[in-house]
N, C-alpha and C positions, 0 to 999 in steps of 0.2 A: 505491500502500499504506499507505504515511503516514497518506493520510487516514482509510482504512481503521480501523485505529487510533483515530487521532484521536476520530474519530465513536464507537469503543464506549467508549472513556473519557468524553466528555462522555455519554453516554446510560447511564453505570451510574451521572453522580453528576446526574441529572437524574431515574433511576426510585428513587435514596434520599433523595429530598430529600422525597416524600410521605410517609415514616414517622414522618419526624423531631416527634420533641415542640416541637410549638413555643407551648408555654407556656397553652396554652388549655384547660380543666374544664367538667365538665357540669352546671349548677345550677339547678332547681325549688324554688323556694319551696315551704316546708309538707313537700319531700317525706325521709325519714326514709332512712338512708345505704343501712340492707338495699333499701329500695327501688332507688333508686339503683346498684345493685350489678345485681339483677335483670332492673333492664332494659339496661344495660348490656350483662352476658351474653346478653341476648335478640337486641339490637341484632346483636352480633358476630356473633351465630349467623347472622344477617339477610345480615351483612355481607359471612359467609366465601362464598357459596354466588349472592353477586351476580356478583360478579370470574372468571368461568367464563370461556374464552377458552377456542377450541380450541389444543394442540399442535401446529404444522407442524411439526414435528423437520427445523428448519432449523439452525436454531442462531444464536451471534454476537449479531449487532446485534436482529437481527429478536426473536430472544425475546425481547433487553430490551425492546423496545420492546414488546412483549404483556406482560411482567412488569408495566411501568407501565403500560399501558391496564387492565388489575386489580385495582392498585394504588387506584387511581382511583377507577375503579366501586367497592368495597370501601369507600370513605372514604368516599363519595359516599352508597352506600345506607345504610351506617347513618348521616352526621350525615343524612337524611332520614328513618329511624327514632328517633334519638333527638327528634330537633324535631317529626313529628309525635305522641311523647309527652309532652310540653309543656314540654322544656327549654328552653337556649339556655345555649349559650357563650360564657364570658366568661373574660375573661387568668383566669389560674393568680398569686396571689398571692407560692408557695413556688416561683419559678423561676430 
């Protein structure tokens, strides 16, 4: 039982890691702030639908793993969308 609780805690911590702000921002030479905002919103919409996995109705650690997989898929889809639009990720100067 102790190992199940410990595994749940580790999975919860790992699932939160992908959503932390790591101090990055998207840049593109000559782009207006309005265009960056538009591209950001459109890529977020793409990412929202990318991370769908079936709900297994099991709960516990399985759900934590499923949510983590969804988050990774969403982040990857967002990154690919922004890169396809010509943006590059750069370290934020005000982090």
